[in-house]
C-alpha positions, 0 to 999 in steps of 0.5 A: 238570793237566799231565803234568809235575806228575803226573810230578813227584808220582810222582817224589817219591812213589817217591824220597823216604823220609819223608812227612807226609800231611794233609787239610782240617779236618773231613775227609769220606769223600774226605779220609779215604779218600785219607789211608788209601789213600795211607798204604797205597800209600807203606807198600807202597813201604817209606816212613816215613809219618805221617798228621796229623789234628787231635785236634779232629776226633775222634771221627770221624763214626760212618760213618767211625769204622771206618777205621784211620788208621795212623801217626796223629799229632796234632802236627807231627813234629819232623823236619817239614823232612825230610819230604815233606808231601802235602796231600790233598783240600785246596783252599786253604792255609787249609783246612789244620788246622796253622798251622805248615804254612801256611809252605812246607816244602822239598817240599809236594805238593798232590793235589786235585780242587777246581776252585778249588784255589789251587795253594799247594804246591811241586808242584800236581797238581790234576785238576778233572775227577776225580770225587774226590781218591781217583780221583787217588790211585788213578791215582798208585797205578797209576803207582807200580805198587802193587797195591791191598790190600783195605784200600786198595781199600776206602778209595778206594771210600769216597772215590769213593762219598761224593764222587760222591753214590753215583754220582749227582752230575754228577762221575760219569763212566765213569772213576769206574765203571771205578775202582769195578769195579777196586776191587771186584775188589780186594776191596771189600765193597760191601754192607758199605761201604754199610751202614757209610756209610748205615745203622746210624744212631745214634738221635741222628742220626735225632732230629737229622734230625727236628728239622732237618726240622721247621724247613725253609724254602723261598724263591723258589718253592723255589729255596732249601730251607734249615734250621737246627740250634741248639745246643739241638737237639743237646742235645735229640737227644743228638746228636754234632757229626758227626750233622748229616752228610747232613741237607742231602742230604734237602733237596737231594732236594726237587722244585724245589730249586736250592740246599739249605742247612744252617746249624748253630750251632757250639759256643762253642769254635769261634769264638763271641766275646762271645756272637756266634753263628757257624754253619757253612753246608753248600750243595748244588746240584741240577742244576748251574745254581748254582755253590755254591762261588762262593757259599761263596767270597763268605763265605770258604769254598769247595768244589765246584760242587755241594757247598761250605760256609762259616762266618759270623756272619750272623744268620739273616735276613741269611744267608737274604737273602745266599743268596737274592741269590747264587742269584738272581744266578746264575740270572738275571744280568741 
């Protein structure tokens, strides 16, 4: 991060009048929380704000369904060239859900905390040391001298809690706790937020978790703990696509695990070609000894050192062999 980039972003947020906000495909808690909060901040400044989330990303995961996305659009606005486009929590341009936005518009702001961000925008305000993108939005809110409403504070808190793993991941520093304290003072319902995010589970999600746990594999003395969810599993459990959220964290908690992996088979509409199965792989690192974002990048994906993912057509045995080799290469480079 440079002070110049931060100042340039603040300048545009303060002085420009029309905005389009968007995040990465399949937005998570940090992406959605940052979108809601940034919309609230800019609206407080009297700006014209649209929030783009692809129609394919709905319904949102049940734990985020209560978030209100004001100014929501599913199509690129006709006046795109007249709007400042703000990417939130989007590590590279290919994670942008809108093909039309992969061509540079007059002003694109990239606000993110991924350490492998490709700096694709006009101005790139990338802060790898931040616990989450919501923390950067919180900082910009202060620079713009906007007071957090309870709604904005709640959205920022969701981004913070989810991307720090409930304040347990290595990206949790003192600043994250200072931010949490301030947001609570601004009106966050801590207990209510926790229940929405981590309790009130649909039964189909519990049934899907049960199927995932039945299929757990451990390799290399437990360094890799992995499971697979098939299309048949979703049908059997009566589960929606988003119900696999959180499964990989159960694997991550197993003693001895260095990397936890969930491979879930994608619906035919999401890239199957002539019967070729494609799976989305979610990776979690436990103690920081393995950078899972580096593993994901080898397959065209990305993410954080401790949480990353990619999509592949590798057969299951090929996927396991790839993951074992990549983990081994990091744990014993010689």
